[in-house]
Structure formats: C-alpha cells, structure tokens
Steps between C-alpha positions, in 0.01 A plus 500: 500500500670522158352725239359303212453815284753766418468809722444703182170315458367656817680833525562780253875491547564797269314735721543308822850327502441334834767243419779761470567698815782701326257632237418872533126432451515242780666750734247772414209268570639390836566856600143605406355196680697565821393867506130414448500214749673720760238768448180305508581129470383457140653473157353380172710358215263582209468239223804313614339166417470417133144468378565162341586370844199678656269334248630154603469591863139612440429153364666334798316723752166446324546120532564510871296795622209266583733334757506820705372493855221749477363702792244764553505631853586792729858543620704759682835626368682240707290198392446429876184420691301754692663581833258651762801593720547796265262797488210467259644796293836338427661380168513141628123507526438668167375244251465543124357303209751286313423273205773335291684174448858381532672228300757376749857398408428127508235536223744604221579234243847345487570660167380844611666786323377733775695285751807509268507878508449515884795268562728674259819577695577795269158654563535453872838658510389791294200559722725474813731760343204736443391448861862524619467195726602141522194307402352154503209325337211472750526155658124463544401237241147642469569876512828528317347504153125577460241640268260750634171433313252791480182413310270787397354650814787388725699726727807445719465718805770693690770271639873455569726231359658243732839546330721799440495499120256395231540499128178495303461429132166591336430219261141585410317825579134547556294727271463771762606561859783296655690815593774448754482734797750526786606709795879488531670456840178517701668285761856400582689209673446654844155658481165390350397869478135417574385863490612541138352165402165593648499828310531313175239244593252780580546648153798740517658465151766766562799258487361259239696455177369319187655297221330344206713205399508368141551146378875430489587740783701384801437676828750505792315576821580515869162382621600421856476862602253638250130441507371418156213371292364456153171671408207297387545314170238587242401375153517146360865400545664344801797694643789257557794646692801272560674560834872426545595506863848553650637551855810645659545192728519140393228239572223752589156332517163674516253472789268195501184712546591717206579195289157362578339829421667553163559144371251294688754271664826469685792266475710340778755776455249762611460338841873495569683777679516784243779736416349849507630802316381732790258520789219677317151360475451319162 
C-alpha cells in the first residue's frame, strides 16, 4: 500500500529518524529498544506520532468505533473453553470478566490514515530493526489492524497475543485508568509455565510491571510470552488503542474460535490449514 501522506506527517522525524538507518539517533533508539525488548519484551517510543496526525486518527477512530464487535463475558487467558480434563484449580479453568470491543481490519475505510501508517514499509522495517527480526504484516485480514475500544467501565483481562509482536498506538486515552500491566516472559515456546500463571491469577503481583501510555506513544510488545491487560477505563472518554500486528513467519492466520470471540465472525481463510508460529495454546 502506497503512502498517500508524507512520513513526516505521521512521525516526528527530527527526534525519530526512522527513515535513516545511518543516523546516530536511529542507531541509539534501536539499541535501546533491543535492550529493553530482550529484558522484558516491551519498549515505548514516547510521542513518536505527531499530534496533528493523532487528532485526525481520533476522528477516524470515533467514526468507526461503533462498528466494534462488543463482548462482555468471562474468559481464561487462552480464550479457550472450559476443559474438565484439567484439575479445577488450573489456569485453563480460571475465568475472568472481560468487556471491550474490537474494530476488525475489514472495517477501516479505504482512505484510512491509520491503515496508511500500518502498511508503511519504512515503519515496518524500523520496527523489525528494533526487534532484530525479519518481520511480516499479520496475514489475518481481521486481526492484522484493529482498534481495541474500551468504553468507561470496560476492562481487558489477562491474556496472551496470538502473534509474536504487537505494536500499539494510543489514539485516545480515557480520563482515568487504562493502565497497561504485564508480566514479561511468564511462558516460553516450550513451556506454558502453568504454576507461574496460576500465581498471578490468584493475586500475586510480584512480577507485574505497569506503563501508562500517552496519546502519540507507540509501544513495541512481545505479547506471545507475556500475560498482559489494561485496567478498567474510567471517566467519560472512550479509550481507543490501535493495534498493529506483525509476525516472524509469512501468512500466519489466527484461530477461528479466537476470531469469533474477538471480532464476532470468521472468514474462509480461518478454516483453512493455518501456519502457526509455535505450538503454544492461543
């Protein structure tokens, strides 16, 4: 997708020269990002997005937030159904309240400036450099680009992401709450680490870290291995968080049950044989 607007419209290139990999600022940012992501899987590029662009994105998000698939239910961290084959006191059988909406990728307008930024080759290559991986846009047409809509009173409970990397951009913050909490590396590619997960679900906050994002921040996050959530949104404003999703493999598609849960539907592609990034439970 060709950029219709100059990159400088979106990004403060003086402070974040993401288009110039030879620039000393670029190299410093990438080094900082790699160190932080290696340590705990999270790095925030504060105020990287120009406020003029954020204001336009706020307008766009406000126009389509009512298209969100909205759910209020109880889920476990894997978004899977109750499985009686596991003991009653098991993370797979621990269900929590979740209430929020998702605007799926197919709901964005053709002239979406949010979509323009997501499909920017320069931005993708910069993020890939920060993550120190070869990276692809998520092939799932519903989950690749979304808006997480949190109305006052909503909360998004503990969960994992289905993909290795997520980039989130806070477009509009709520008046209070909406604090991002996460537990880095609570599981790995070989082990679900159920004991550690259960400790957290039972209230052990020892490993929990917190970040309060601001409008215009871009967050790089390895959500495949870190449990994370946003605290309850409070006040009068809706919290709209744009989610850019990337994968290490090409043509990765999300699970059909998860697509139904989050977006209220599936497409034919969700019923085909999927390319998985690992063998972990979604």
